[in-house]
TIKOLKOL-688900 format. One line per 3 residues: number of its first residue (from 1); their letters; for each residue x, y, z of N, C-alpha, C. Coordinates in steps of 0.2 Angstrom, whole numbers. Each point is the difference from the previous one (the first is absolute). Layout:
<sefis>
NUM> A> X Y Z X Y Z X Y Z | ...;
</sefis>
This chain:
<sefis>
1> NSY> -88 -26 39 5 3 2 4 5 -7 | -1 4 -3 4 1 -3 6 10 4 | 0 2 7 1 4 3 -1 4 -1;
4> GFV> -9 3 -4 0 7 -4 2 -3 -7 | 3 -3 -1 5 3 -5 -5 -3 -8 | -1 3 -5 -5 -1 -4 3 -3 -4;
7> TFT> -2 -8 -3 4 -4 -3 -3 1 -8 | 4 -3 -5 2 3 -6 -10 -5 -2 | -3 2 -7 -7 -6 -1 1 -2 -6;
10> ENV> 7 2 -5 0 1 -9 8 -3 3 | -1 -4 -4 11 -4 -2 4 2 6 | -7 -7 6 7 5 6 5 -4 0;
13> KKN> 3 -4 -4 8 -4 2 4 3 -2 | -3 5 -6 2 3 -5 0 11 1 | -3 0 6 2 3 3 3 1 8;
16> LYA> -1 -4 0 5 -1 10 8 -2 -5 | 2 -2 -2 3 -3 -3 7 5 -2 | -7 7 -3 2 8 -1 3 6 5;
19> LDR> -6 -2 4 1 2 6 6 -1 4 | 1 -7 1 6 -4 4 6 4 -3 | -2 -3 -7 10 2 -3 0 9 1;
22> KVI> -4 3 2 1 8 -2 3 1 7 | -2 -4 5 3 1 7 10 -3 1 | -3 -5 -2 7 -4 -4 5 4 -1;
25> DCI> -3 5 -7 7 3 -3 -1 6 6 | -1 1 4 2 5 5 2 -3 5 | 2 -5 0 4 -1 5 9 -1 -2;
28> LKL> -1 -3 -6 5 -4 -5 2 7 -2 | -1 7 0 2 5 -2 1 3 6 | -2 0 7 3 5 5 -4 6 -1;
31> NTK> -7 -1 -3 -3 7 -2 -8 -3 8 | 5 2 5 -3 2 5 -6 4 -2 | 2 7 0 -6 4 -1 -7 -3 -5;
34> EFL> 3 -3 -3 -7 -3 -5 0 -7 3 | 4 -2 5 -5 -6 2 -3 0 6 | -2 6 5 -3 2 5 -7 3 -1;
37> HQT> 2 1 -8 -8 3 -2 -1 0 -5 | 2 -10 -1 -6 -7 -2 -2 -4 3 | 4 4 10 -2 -6 4 -11 4 0;
40> EQT> 0 7 0 -3 4 2 -7 -5 -3 | 2 -3 -5 -8 -3 -7 5 -8 -1 | 6 -6 5 -9 -4 0 5 -2 7;
43> TIC> 1 -6 6 0 -2 5 5 -6 0 | 7 3 2 6 0 2 3 -4 7 | 1 -5 2 1 -1 6 7 -1 1;
46> GAY> 1 8 3 10 0 1 -2 6 -4 | -2 6 0 1 4 -6 8 6 1 | -5 1 10 9 5 3 4 -7 0;
49> AIA> 4 -5 0 4 -2 0 3 -1 -4 | -5 -2 -6 4 -1 -8 1 8 -1 | -2 5 2 3 6 -2 7 2 -1;
52> LTM> -1 0 12 7 0 0 7 -5 -3 | -5 -5 2 9 -4 -5 1 1 -4 | -2 3 -7 -3 3 -8 6 8 5;
55> EVC> 0 5 2 2 5 2 7 -2 2 | -1 -6 5 9 -4 2 4 -4 -7 | -6 -2 -3 5 -2 -9 5 3 -1;
58> KIL> -4 9 -2 2 7 -1 9 1 1 | 1 0 6 0 0 5 8 -3 -3 | -2 -9 3 7 -3 -3 0 -2 -6;
61> KAK> -5 4 -6 2 -2 -7 -3 -6 -3 | -3 -6 4 -2 -6 -3 -3 3 -6 | -2 -9 -5 -5 1 -2 -4 -4 1;
64> GEL> -7 1 0 -4 -7 -3 -1 -5 -2 | -3 -6 1 -1 -4 -5 -5 -5 1 | -4 1 -7 -9 -5 3 3 -7 0;
67> LKY> -2 -3 3 -2 -10 2 -1 -2 0 | -6 0 0 -5 -2 1 -7 5 -1 | -7 -2 -5 -7 7 6 -7 -8 -6;
70> YTS> -4 -2 4 -4 -3 -2 -6 5 6 | -5 -4 -3 -6 6 2 -3 -11 4 | -2 3 8 -7 -3 -1 -1 -5 -2;
73> ADI> -6 4 -3 -6 -2 -5 7 -4 -4 | 2 -1 -2 10 -5 -6 -3 -4 6 | 2 -2 4 -1 -7 3 -11 -7 4;
76> AGD> -2 9 6 -7 -2 -5 -4 -1 -3 | 2 6 -5 -6 2 -6 -5 7 -1 | 2 -2 7 -12 4 1 8 10 2;
79> YST> -3 2 -4 2 8 -1 -5 6 4 | -5 -4 1 -6 7 2 8 1 9 | 3 -3 4 3 2 3 11 1 -1;
82> AVG> -1 -1 -7 7 0 3 7 2 2 | 4 1 0 4 2 4 8 -1 -3 | 2 6 -1 9 -1 -3 3 -6 5;
85> YAA> 11 -1 -4 2 1 6 6 1 0 | 5 3 -2 5 -2 -6 5 1 4 | 3 -3 -1 10 0 5 3 3 -5;
88> IAF> 4 2 6 5 7 -7 4 1 9 | 6 0 -7 12 -1 7 -1 6 -7 | 5 2 9 5 7 -6 8 -5 5;
91> S> 2 2 -5 8 -2 1 4 9 -3;
</sefis>
């Protein structure tokens, strides 16, 4: 079940990483508007909680740092239903 999300049919790993990177960059730049726009094209768990965190970080002048990124396919080897994971810290 892909939750209605059409997966890539070519260059899956490259395209998945690029799509996830767009979202990660929005979070790191605290670009909430673009982040929410990206959520219309992806499936992101907790998108509104992330957006709220981004807005609070703007107020606190916090900076984001990507600690780790990988996909489920990096572990399982199956890119047909891969999910990306990013650990981002703010301070």
